KOLROVEX-8705 format. One line per field, with one value per atom (N, C-alpha, C, O): residue in three letters; atom name; x, y, z. Coordinates in nm, 4 decimals, always signed. Example, Ala and Ser with C-alpha at 12.3 -4.5 7.8 and 13.67 -1.06 7.14 Angstrom:
! residues 2
aa: Ala:Ala:Ala:Ala:Ser:Ser:Ser:Ser
at: N:CA:C:O:N:CA:C:O
x: +1.3190:+1.2300:+1.3200:+1.4236:+1.2850:+1.3670:+1.2900:+1.3409
y: -0.5690:-0.4500:-0.3300:-0.3319:-0.2250:-0.1060:+0.0030:+0.1138
z: +0.7800:+0.7800:+0.7800:+0.8465:+0.7080:+0.7140:+0.7870:+0.8039
***
This chain:
! residues 124
aa: Met:Met:Met:Met:Lys:Lys:Lys:Lys:Asn:Asn:Asn:Asn:Arg:Arg:Arg:Arg:Ile:Ile:Ile:Ile:Asn:Asn:Asn:Asn:Lys:Lys:Lys:Lys:His:His:His:His:Tyr:Tyr:Tyr:Tyr:Leu:Leu:Leu:Leu:Pro:Pro:Pro:Pro:Ala:Ala:Ala:Ala:Trp:Trp:Trp:Trp:Gly:Gly:Gly:Gly:Val:Val:Val:Val:Leu:Leu:Leu:Leu:Leu:Leu:Leu:Leu:Cys:Cys:Cys:Cys:Phe:Phe:Phe:Phe:Ser:Ser:Ser:Ser:Ala:Ala:Ala:Ala:Ile:Ile:Ile:Ile:Thr:Thr:Thr:Thr:Leu:Leu:Leu:Leu:Leu:Leu:Leu:Leu:Val:Val:Val:Val:Ser:Ser:Ser:Ser:Ile:Ile:Ile:Ile:Asn:Asn:Asn:Asn:Ser:Ser:Ser:Ser:Cys:Cys:Cys:Cys:Ser:Ser:Ser:Ser:Gln:Gln:Gln:Gln:Lys:Lys:Lys:Lys:Glu:Glu:Glu:Glu:Asn:Asn:Asn:Asn:Leu:Leu:Leu:Leu:Lys:Lys:Lys:Lys:Pro:Pro:Pro:Pro:Gly:Gly:Gly:Gly:Thr:Thr:Thr:Thr:Asn:Asn:Asn:Asn:Gln:Gln:Gln:Gln:Val:Val:Val:Val:Tyr:Tyr:Tyr:Tyr:Ile:Ile:Ile:Ile:Gln:Gln:Gln:Gln:Asn:Asn:Asn:Asn:Met:Met:Met:Met:Ser:Ser:Ser:Ser:Phe:Phe:Phe:Phe:Thr:Thr:Thr:Thr:Pro:Pro:Pro:Pro:Ala:Ala:Ala:Ala:Thr:Thr:Thr:Thr:Ile:Ile:Ile:Ile:Thr:Thr:Thr:Thr:Val:Val:Val:Val:Thr:Thr:Thr:Thr:Thr:Thr:Thr:Thr:Asn:Asn:Asn:Asn:Thr:Thr:Thr:Thr:Thr:Thr:Thr:Thr:Val:Val:Val:Val:Thr:Thr:Thr:Thr:Trp:Trp:Trp:Trp:Thr:Thr:Thr:Thr:Asn:Asn:Asn:Asn:Gln:Gln:Gln:Gln:Asp:Asp:Asp:Asp:Asn:Asn:Asn:Asn:Met:Met:Met:Met:Thr:Thr:Thr:Thr:His:His:His:His:Thr:Thr:Thr:Thr:Val:Val:Val:Val:Thr:Thr:Thr:Thr:Ser:Ser:Ser:Ser:Asp:Asp:Asp:Asp:Ala:Ala:Ala:Ala:Asn:Asn:Asn:Asn:Gln:Gln:Gln:Gln:Phe:Phe:Phe:Phe:Asn:Asn:Asn:Asn:Ser:Ser:Ser:Ser:Arg:Arg:Arg:Arg:Asp:Asp:Asp:Asp:Ile:Ile:Ile:Ile:Asn:Asn:Asn:Asn:Pro:Pro:Pro:Pro:Gly:Gly:Gly:Gly:Gly:Gly:Gly:Gly:Ala:Ala:Ala:Ala:Tyr:Tyr:Tyr:Tyr:Ser:Ser:Ser:Ser:Lys:Lys:Lys:Lys:Glu:Glu:Glu:Glu:Phe:Phe:Phe:Phe:Thr:Thr:Thr:Thr:Val:Val:Val:Val:Pro:Pro:Pro:Pro:Gly:Gly:Gly:Gly:Ser:Ser:Ser:Ser:Tyr:Tyr:Tyr:Tyr:Ala:Ala:Ala:Ala:Tyr:Tyr:Tyr:Tyr:His:His:His:His:Cys:Cys:Cys:Cys:Ala:Ala:Ala:Ala:Ile:Ile:Ile:Ile:His:His:His:His:Pro:Pro:Pro:Pro:Ser:Ser:Ser:Ser:Met:Met:Met:Met:Thr:Thr:Thr:Thr:Gly:Gly:Gly:Gly:Thr:Thr:Thr:Thr:Val:Val:Val:Val:Val:Val:Val:Val:Val:Val:Val:Val:Gln:Gln:Gln:Gln:Ala:Ala:Ala:Ala:Gly:Gly:Gly:Gly:Pro:Pro:Pro:Pro
at: N:CA:C:O:N:CA:C:O:N:CA:C:O:N:CA:C:O:N:CA:C:O:N:CA:C:O:N:CA:C:O:N:CA:C:O:N:CA:C:O:N:CA:C:O:N:CA:C:O:N:CA:C:O:N:CA:C:O:N:CA:C:O:N:CA:C:O:N:CA:C:O:N:CA:C:O:N:CA:C:O:N:CA:C:O:N:CA:C:O:N:CA:C:O:N:CA:C:O:N:CA:C:O:N:CA:C:O:N:CA:C:O:N:CA:C:O:N:CA:C:O:N:CA:C:O:N:CA:C:O:N:CA:C:O:N:CA:C:O:N:CA:C:O:N:CA:C:O:N:CA:C:O:N:CA:C:O:N:CA:C:O:N:CA:C:O:N:CA:C:O:N:CA:C:O:N:CA:C:O:N:CA:C:O:N:CA:C:O:N:CA:C:O:N:CA:C:O:N:CA:C:O:N:CA:C:O:N:CA:C:O:N:CA:C:O:N:CA:C:O:N:CA:C:O:N:CA:C:O:N:CA:C:O:N:CA:C:O:N:CA:C:O:N:CA:C:O:N:CA:C:O:N:CA:C:O:N:CA:C:O:N:CA:C:O:N:CA:C:O:N:CA:C:O:N:CA:C:O:N:CA:C:O:N:CA:C:O:N:CA:C:O:N:CA:C:O:N:CA:C:O:N:CA:C:O:N:CA:C:O:N:CA:C:O:N:CA:C:O:N:CA:C:O:N:CA:C:O:N:CA:C:O:N:CA:C:O:N:CA:C:O:N:CA:C:O:N:CA:C:O:N:CA:C:O:N:CA:C:O:N:CA:C:O:N:CA:C:O:N:CA:C:O:N:CA:C:O:N:CA:C:O:N:CA:C:O:N:CA:C:O:N:CA:C:O:N:CA:C:O:N:CA:C:O:N:CA:C:O:N:CA:C:O:N:CA:C:O:N:CA:C:O:N:CA:C:O:N:CA:C:O:N:CA:C:O:N:CA:C:O:N:CA:C:O:N:CA:C:O:N:CA:C:O:N:CA:C:O:N:CA:C:O:N:CA:C:O:N:CA:C:O:N:CA:C:O:N:CA:C:O:N:CA:C:O:N:CA:C:O:N:CA:C:O:N:CA:C:O:N:CA:C:O:N:CA:C:O:N:CA:C:O:N:CA:C:O:N:CA:C:O:N:CA:C:O:N:CA:C:O:N:CA:C:O:N:CA:C:O:N:CA:C:O:N:CA:C:O:N:CA:C:O:N:CA:C:O
x: +5.3317:+5.2834:+5.2402:+5.3202:+5.1346:+5.0341:+5.0622:+5.0594:+5.0853:+5.1006:+4.9726:+4.8761:+4.9504:+4.8069:+4.8216:+4.8981:+4.7430:+4.7173:+4.5660:+4.4604:+4.6273:+4.5636:+4.4237:+4.4354:+4.3357:+4.2140:+4.1645:+4.0788:+4.2065:+4.1487:+4.2421:+4.1705:+4.3077:+4.3879:+4.3639:+4.3905:+4.3253:+4.3192:+4.2363:+4.2751:+4.1118:+4.0543:+4.0884:+4.0614:+4.1624:+4.2513:+4.3310:+4.3006:+4.4473:+4.5246:+4.4820:+4.5470:+4.3477:+4.2746:+4.2318:+4.2494:+4.1387:+4.1506:+4.2762:+4.2957:+4.3441:+4.5018:+4.5629:+4.6141:+4.5386:+4.6419:+4.5336:+4.5718:+4.3989:+4.3034:+4.3351:+4.3788:+4.2804:+4.3372:+4.4483:+4.4463:+4.5760:+4.7049:+4.6884:+4.7398:+4.6257:+4.6355:+4.5480:+4.6149:+4.4553:+4.3618:+4.4058:+4.3787:+4.5201:+4.5682:+4.6545:+4.6731:+4.7455:+4.8511:+4.7746:+4.8155:+4.6813:+4.6366:+4.6036:+4.6528:+4.4971:+4.4832:+4.6131:+4.6216:+4.6929:+4.8332:+4.8709:+4.8736:+4.9021:+4.9490:+4.8679:+4.9283:+4.7023:+4.6601:+4.6782:+4.7096:+4.6422:+4.6858:+4.8037:+4.7757:+4.9063:+5.0499:+5.0390:+5.0706:+5.0023:+5.0161:+4.8969:+4.8908:+4.8146:+4.7167:+4.7640:+4.7119:+4.8554:+4.9111:+5.0789:+5.1292:+5.1379:+5.2090:+5.1857:+5.2611:+5.0244:+5.0013:+4.9285:+4.8840:+4.9190:+4.8891:+4.9776:+5.0956:+4.8853:+5.0099:+4.9150:+4.8000:+5.0014:+4.9405:+4.9185:+5.0044:+4.8272:+4.7668:+4.8702:+4.9516:+4.8451:+4.9030:+4.9202:+4.8316:+5.0535:+5.0402:+5.0295:+5.0036:+5.0507:+5.0537:+5.1491:+5.1656:+5.2327:+5.2859:+5.2476:+5.2086:+5.2628:+5.2101:+5.3047:+5.3593:+5.3245:+5.3841:+5.3572:+5.2738:+5.4396:+5.4335:+5.5259:+5.5956:+5.5159:+5.6270:+5.7651:+5.8782:+5.7320:+5.8622:+5.9405:+6.0631:+5.8781:+5.9504:+5.8341:+5.7127:+5.9004:+5.7793:+5.7845:+5.8750:+5.6165:+5.6493:+5.5399:+5.4176:+5.6034:+5.7523:+5.8681:+5.8325:+5.9604:+6.0299:+6.1145:+6.1728:+6.0735:+6.1212:+5.9516:+5.9112:+5.8943:+5.8099:+5.8490:+5.9083:+5.8096:+5.8311:+5.7178:+5.6616:+5.6741:+5.5754:+5.6051:+5.7089:+5.5030:+5.4904:+5.4399:+5.3448:+5.5273:+5.4680:+5.2993:+5.2141:+5.2825:+5.1458:+5.0803:+4.9585:+5.1419:+5.0797:+5.0896:+5.1882:+4.9564:+4.9852:+5.0221:+4.9745:+5.1121:+5.1272:+5.0812:+5.1096:+5.0097:+4.9625:+5.0298:+5.0636:+5.0630:+5.1238:+5.0111:+4.9531:+5.0003:+4.8980:+4.9753:+5.0448:+4.9629:+5.0207:+4.9173:+4.8160:+4.9850:+4.9257:+4.9851:+4.9719:+5.0457:+5.1523:+5.0598:+4.9370:+5.1241:+5.0356:+5.0873:+5.0220:+5.1872:+5.2511:+5.2570:+5.2408:+5.2800:+5.2811:+5.4023:+5.4889:+5.4202:+5.5209:+5.5100:+5.4105:+5.6329:+5.6042:+5.6437:+5.6931:+5.6325:+5.7003:+5.7582:+5.6908:+5.9093:+5.9767:+6.0787:+6.1647:+6.0637:+6.1505:+6.3104:+6.3081:+6.3862:+6.5525:+6.5782:+6.6586:+6.5148:+6.5814:+6.4614:+6.4347:+6.4214:+6.2784:+6.1837:+6.1652:+6.1382:+6.0896:+5.8965:+5.8179:+5.9018:+5.7672:+5.7884:+5.8798:+5.6764:+5.6402:+5.5080:+5.4285:+5.4756:+5.3364:+5.3023:+5.1879:+5.4050:+5.3854:+5.3483:+5.3532:+5.3018:+5.2722:+5.1745:+5.0662:+5.1730:+5.0242:+5.0296:+5.1250:+4.8995:+4.8679:+4.8356:+4.8389:+4.7965:+4.7565:+4.6707:+4.5964:+4.6634:+4.5205:+4.5200:+4.4764:+4.5902:+4.5775:+4.6994:+4.7946:+4.6616:+4.7308:+4.7246:+4.6292:+4.8786:+4.9241:+4.9303:+4.9932:+4.9018:+4.8927:+4.9978:+5.0483:+5.0800:+5.1573:+5.1928:+5.2508:+5.1384:+5.1476:+5.2794:+5.3182:+5.3273:+5.4437:+5.4494:+5.3885:+5.5182:+5.5009:+5.6116:+5.5924:+5.7508:+5.8658:+5.9701:+6.0216:+5.9922:+6.0798:+6.2234:+6.2977:+6.2247:+6.3233:+6.3753:+6.4279:+6.3761:+6.4379:+6.4051:+6.4546:+6.3216:+6.2579:+6.3213:+6.2690:+6.4126:+6.4237:+6.3621:+6.3479:+6.3347:+6.2450:+6.2843:+6.3345:+6.2563:+6.2489:+6.1105:+6.0257:+6.1259:+6.0106:+6.0825:+6.1700:+6.0755:+6.1281:+6.1445:+6.2364:+6.0483:+6.0720:+6.1347:+6.2035:+6.1183:+6.2581:+6.3499:+6.3142:+6.4321:+6.5076:+6.5495:+6.5519:+6.5821:+6.6261:+6.5000:+6.5125:+6.3952:+6.3000:+6.3134:+6.2921:+6.3462:+6.3720:+6.2630:+6.1915:+6.2844:+6.1952:+6.2339:+6.2713:+6.2271:+6.2344:+6.1119:+6.0600:+6.0838:+5.9864:+6.0611:+6.1274:+6.0713:+6.1388:+6.0175:+5.9055:+6.0247:+5.9104:+5.9641:+6.0869:+5.9259:+5.9475:+5.8844:+5.7827:+5.9168:+5.8458:+5.7299:+5.7408:+5.6285:+5.4910:+5.5274:+5.6381:+5.4003:+5.4133:+5.3479:+5.3357
y: +3.1716:+3.2679:+3.2366:+3.2293:+3.2198:+3.1276:+3.2152:+3.3381:+3.1591:+3.1698:+3.2088:+3.1403:+3.3647:+3.3638:+3.4158:+3.4927:+3.3578:+3.3356:+3.4144:+3.4037:+3.5161:+3.5773:+3.5333:+3.4896:+3.5333:+3.4401:+3.4920:+3.4336:+3.5956:+3.6936:+3.5625:+3.4670:+3.5581:+3.5219:+3.3690:+3.3085:+3.3112:+3.1246:+3.1160:+3.0606:+3.1774:+3.1411:+3.1750:+3.1097:+3.2992:+3.3393:+3.2034:+3.1198:+3.1884:+3.0758:+2.9621:+2.8997:+2.8963:+2.8195:+2.7665:+2.6537:+2.9089:+2.8987:+2.9030:+2.8245:+2.9792:+2.9968:+2.8687:+2.8261:+2.8074:+2.6599:+2.5498:+2.4614:+2.5771:+2.4868:+2.5067:+2.4353:+2.6502:+2.6735:+2.6533:+2.6489:+2.6378:+2.6202:+2.4583:+2.4273:+2.3408:+2.2179:+2.2116:+2.1456:+2.2325:+2.2194:+2.2503:+2.1903:+2.4122:+2.4196:+2.3411:+2.3239:+2.2586:+2.1651:+2.0510:+1.9971:+2.0129:+1.8639:+1.8802:+1.8135:+1.9958:+2.0227:+2.0199:+1.9478:+2.0898:+2.0826:+1.9669:+1.9377:+1.8883:+1.7526:+1.6972:+1.6741:+1.6479:+1.6113:+1.6224:+1.5373:+1.7738:+1.8180:+1.7594:+1.6809:+1.7408:+1.7055:+1.6062:+1.6011:+1.4725:+1.3555:+1.2878:+1.1649:+1.3557:+1.3245:+1.3759:+1.3450:+1.4501:+1.5163:+1.4019:+1.3943:+1.3293:+1.2712:+1.1260:+1.0353:+1.1256:+0.9594:+0.9279:+0.8171:+1.0757:+1.0646:+0.9794:+1.0035:+0.8603:+0.7740:+0.7466:+0.7026:+0.7877:+0.7981:+0.6939:+0.6089:+0.6597:+0.5268:+0.4828:+0.5523:+0.3993:+0.3320:+0.4772:+0.5268:+0.4936:+0.5741:+0.7380:+0.8310:+0.7546:+0.8973:+0.8805:+0.7821:+1.0605:+1.1266:+1.2333:+1.3377:+1.1984:+1.3298:+1.4468:+1.4080:+1.5633:+1.6513:+1.7285:+1.8168:+1.6745:+1.7033:+1.6906:+1.5918:+1.8261:+1.7991:+1.8462:+1.8011:+1.9327:+1.9697:+1.8694:+1.8783:+1.7625:+1.6324:+1.5613:+1.5563:+1.5170:+1.3841:+1.2634:+1.2025:+1.2318:+1.1031:+0.9862:+0.9991:+0.8975:+0.8672:+0.9286:+0.9647:+0.9380:+1.0196:+0.9341:+0.9795:+0.7941:+0.7520:+0.6399:+0.5866:+0.6356:+0.5846:+0.5001:+0.5460:+0.3559:+0.3092:+0.2366:+0.1637:+0.2750:+0.2704:+0.1751:+0.1162:+0.1811:+0.0625:+0.1638:+0.2393:+0.1559:+0.2614:+0.2877:+0.2033:+0.3880:+0.4400:+0.4610:+0.4746:+0.4620:+0.5058:+0.6799:+0.7424:+0.7451:+0.8586:+0.8679:+0.7966:+0.9649:+0.9618:+1.0939:+1.1968:+1.0984:+1.1935:+1.2505:+1.1743:+1.3774:+1.4329:+1.5507:+1.6245:+1.5383:+1.5982:+1.6886:+1.6261:+1.8179:+1.8996:+1.9075:+1.9732:+1.8227:+1.8369:+1.9073:+1.8973:+1.9728:+2.1226:+2.2328:+2.2265:+2.3175:+2.4868:+2.5349:+2.6318:+2.5157:+2.6572:+2.5847:+2.4631:+2.6419:+2.6260:+2.5384:+2.5631:+2.4231:+2.3970:+2.3586:+2.3789:+2.3018:+2.2453:+2.1112:+2.0575:+2.0282:+1.9020:+1.9709:+2.0008:+1.9837:+2.0351:+1.9303:+1.9011:+1.8758:+1.7815:+1.8478:+1.9708:+1.8141:+1.7873:+1.8167:+1.9053:+1.7478:+1.7583:+1.8345:+1.8073:+1.8819:+2.0108:+1.8989:+1.8879:+1.8293:+1.6785:+1.7952:+1.8430:+1.7916:+1.8207:+1.9166:+1.9043:+2.0336:+2.1306:+2.1559:+2.1654:+2.1706:+2.1453:+2.3046:+2.3416:+2.3923:+2.5151:+2.4955:+2.3876:+2.6231:+2.6241:+2.5559:+2.5914:+2.4295:+2.3446:+2.3958:+2.3741:+2.4753:+2.5363:+2.4286:+2.3105:+2.4781:+2.3583:+2.3099:+2.3745:+2.1610:+2.1007:+2.0398:+1.9283:+2.1560:+2.1347:+1.9937:+1.9519:+1.9438:+1.8254:+1.8240:+1.8521:+1.7753:+1.7560:+1.6246:+1.5452:+1.5864:+1.4566:+1.4402:+1.5519:+1.3471:+1.3355:+1.1355:+1.0620:+1.1016:+1.0090:+0.9915:+1.0740:+0.9188:+0.8205:+0.7308:+0.6269:+0.7413:+0.6604:+0.5725:+0.4579:+0.6272:+0.5497:+0.5611:+0.6527:+0.4183:+0.3681:+0.4716:+0.5280:+0.4688:+0.5600:+0.6063:+0.5159:+0.6943:+0.7612:+0.8872:+0.9508:+0.9492:+1.0923:+1.1719:+1.1658:+1.2176:+1.2923:+1.4504:+1.5164:+1.4791:+1.6145:+1.6753:+1.6171:+1.8005:+1.8679:+1.9593:+1.9647:+2.0517:+2.1676:+2.3038:+2.3305:+2.3855:+2.5018:+2.5997:+2.6796:+2.6128:+2.6887:+2.6538:+2.7328:+2.5022:+2.4893:+2.3606:+2.2433:+2.3884:+2.3130:+2.1499:+2.0406:+2.1945:+2.0646:+1.9438:+1.8285:+2.0045:+1.8889:+1.8180:+1.8893:+1.6856:+1.6147:+1.4708:+1.4226:+1.4387:+1.3049:+1.2248:+1.3013:+1.1089:+1.0483:+0.9334:+0.8535:+0.9413:+0.8377:+0.7825:+0.8396:+0.6155:+0.4836:+0.4478:+0.4464:+0.4240:+0.3864:+0.2452:+0.2483:+0.1623:+0.0341:-0.0050:+0.0588:-0.0684:-0.1801:-0.2078:-0.2053:-0.2319:-0.2863:-0.4217:-0.4676:-0.4923:-0.6657:-0.6296:-0.7127
z: +4.4847:+4.3659:+4.2367:+4.1434:+4.2249:+4.1231:+3.9806:+3.9879:+3.8707:+3.7564:+3.7148:+3.7485:+3.6084:+3.5832:+3.4174:+3.3593:+3.3893:+3.2099:+3.2044:+3.2666:+3.0718:+3.0546:+2.9959:+2.8814:+3.0290:+2.9767:+2.8703:+2.8039:+2.8434:+2.6962:+2.6013:+2.5711:+2.5806:+2.4599:+2.4627:+2.3588:+2.5498:+2.5119:+2.3890:+2.2862:+2.4047:+2.2524:+2.1358:+2.0349:+2.1388:+1.9955:+1.9779:+1.8928:+2.0765:+2.0258:+1.9935:+1.9097:+2.0566:+2.0180:+1.9113:+1.8651:+1.8517:+1.7010:+1.6173:+1.5246:+1.6464:+1.5561:+1.5222:+1.4186:+1.6658:+1.6397:+1.5572:+1.4804:+1.5913:+1.4986:+1.3039:+1.2136:+1.3186:+1.1854:+1.0999:+0.9769:+1.1994:+1.1336:+1.1062:+0.9988:+1.1813:+1.1955:+1.0903:+1.0109:+1.0411:+0.9252:+0.7933:+0.6893:+0.8200:+0.6656:+0.6416:+0.5212:+0.7392:+0.7219:+0.6695:+0.5667:+0.7207:+0.6597:+0.5118:+0.4207:+0.4980:+0.3600:+0.2660:+0.1665:+0.3011:+0.2239:+0.1975:+0.0779:+0.2731:+0.2832:+0.1991:+0.0944:+0.1930:+0.1326:-0.0359:-0.1191:-0.0487:-0.2359:-0.2476:-0.3382:-0.2250:-0.2057:-0.2312:-0.3500:-0.1851:-0.1868:-0.2629:-0.2667:-0.3156:-0.4450:-0.5604:-0.6676:-0.5534:-0.6923:-0.7179:-0.8299:-0.6004:-0.6381:-0.6478:-0.6831:-0.5954:-0.6451:-0.7725:-0.8027:-0.8683:-0.9812:-1.0963:-1.1218:-1.1693:-1.2442:-1.3807:-1.3799:-1.5069:-1.6218:-1.6732:-1.6499:-1.7428:-1.8226:-1.9677:-2.0285:-1.9806:-2.0886:-2.2570:-2.3266:-2.2591:-2.3852:-2.3259:-2.4023:-2.1966:-2.1892:-2.0649:-1.9928:-2.0592:-1.9829:-1.9234:-1.9758:-1.7684:-1.7366:-1.6590:-1.5557:-1.6935:-1.6850:-1.4940:-1.4743:-1.3881:-1.3104:-1.1821:-1.1590:-1.0853:-1.0143:-1.1037:-1.0856:-1.1889:-1.2913:-1.3356:-1.3293:-1.3853:-1.4351:-1.5258:-1.5060:-1.6143:-1.6900:-1.6254:-1.5684:-1.6553:-1.5740:-1.6719:-1.6775:-1.7282:-1.6710:-1.7677:-1.8798:-1.7424:-1.8062:-1.9786:-2.0771:-1.9303:-2.1185:-2.1027:-1.9994:-2.2234:-2.2807:-2.3958:-2.4933:-2.3811:-2.5271:-2.5437:-2.4620:-2.7120:-2.7647:-2.9060:-2.9362:-2.9641:-3.1328:-3.2239:-3.2033:-3.3452:-3.4500:-3.4537:-3.4263:-3.4832:-3.5227:-3.3694:-3.3573:-3.2899:-3.1277:-3.1249:-3.1640:-3.0660:-3.0108:-2.8566:-2.7682:-2.8417:-2.7188:-2.6632:-2.7245:-2.5474:-2.4692:-2.3700:-2.2794:-2.3595:-2.2231:-2.1943:-2.2740:-2.0226:-1.9784:-1.8539:-1.7738:-1.8421:-1.7881:-1.6349:-1.6112:-1.5617:-1.3993:-1.2940:-1.1720:-1.3571:-1.2996:-1.2483:-1.2439:-1.2167:-1.1706:-1.2594:-1.2981:-1.3237:-1.4761:-1.5655:-1.5554:-1.6641:-1.8478:-1.8455:-1.7615:-1.9418:-1.9614:-2.1346:-2.2042:-2.1774:-2.3311:-2.3508:-2.2517:-2.4769:-2.4969:-2.6490:-2.7475:-2.6280:-2.7680:-2.7882:-2.7051:-2.9035:-2.9550:-2.9337:-2.9318:-2.9248:-2.9068:-3.0528:-3.0818:-3.1474:-3.3120:-3.3705:-3.4876:-3.3379:-3.3802:-3.4705:-3.5916:-3.3643:-3.4735:-3.4523:-3.5341:-3.3254:-3.3052:-3.1881:-3.1065:-3.1867:-3.0528:-3.0403:-3.1338:-2.8846:-2.8116:-2.8001:-2.7735:-2.8212:-2.7648:-2.6388:-2.5798:-2.5848:-2.4237:-2.3836:-2.4301:-2.2804:-2.2578:-2.1053:-2.0306:-2.0656:-1.9682:-1.8781:-1.9127:-1.7345:-1.6267:-1.6887:-1.7626:-1.6666:-1.7057:-1.8549:-1.8835:-1.9680:-2.0731:-2.1394:-2.0734:-2.2804:-2.2848:-2.4310:-2.5035:-2.4708:-2.6057:-2.6779:-2.6081:-2.7570:-2.8667:-2.9149:-2.9265:-2.9602:-3.1119:-3.1361:-3.0562:-3.2594:-3.3072:-3.3758:-3.4585:-3.3533:-3.4019:-3.4849:-3.4593:-3.6007:-3.7168:-3.7392:-3.7797:-3.7108:-3.7072:-3.6209:-3.5567:-3.6391:-3.5239:-3.4930:-3.5734:-3.3672:-3.3032:-3.1762:-3.1114:-3.1342:-3.0182:-3.0273:-3.1203:-2.9412:-2.9876:-2.7951:-2.6838:-2.8307:-2.6951:-2.7163:-2.8193:-2.5868:-2.5482:-2.4237:-2.3276:-2.4343:-2.3205:-2.3310:-2.4200:-2.1628:-2.1840:-2.2275:-2.1451:-2.3156:-2.3500:-2.2670:-2.2850:-2.1487:-2.0616:-1.9619:-1.8972:-1.9267:-1.7966:-1.8769:-1.8662:-1.9312:-1.9907:-1.9289:-1.9856:-1.7777:-1.7288:-1.7103:-1.6690:-1.7495:-1.7629:-1.9041:-2.0022:-1.9247:-2.0203:-2.0224:-1.9346:-2.1384:-2.1279:-2.2854:-2.3742:-2.3115:-2.4286:-2.4809:-2.4029:-2.6021:-2.6644:-2.7291:-2.8157:-2.6942:-2.7665:-2.8703:-2.8192:-2.9843:-3.0380:-3.1138:-3.1205:-3.1535:-3.1528:-3.3173:-3.3446:-3.3893:-3.5232:-3.4401:-3.3175:-3.4930:-3.4594:-3.4729:-3.5012:-3.4446:-3.5438:-3.6677:-3.7576
***
């Protein structure tokens, strides 16, 4: 006895499989693009629920800029109440000039597990 396949369902399955494959490829491409973003000099990216780099070292009188590459709001909040960005929406940025040598620990007030440090060394 021959197996009979209902020919009316084949086009629907083909369309569904093609759509699923395209969706998967677009998702993979979007994820890999976000992961490949690298901050420039004196920049910190907020992405994937973390600060990248987690520790940045600069000299005095340097401005550090944090850019939110995530799809949610974050903050850059000093552990010692020395600076506070307030809410940084996706795509937004916050800059802070560091004039005194030292180590400045900070976190996201919305997501406290996100932490980072700015190390400021005396300039030449």
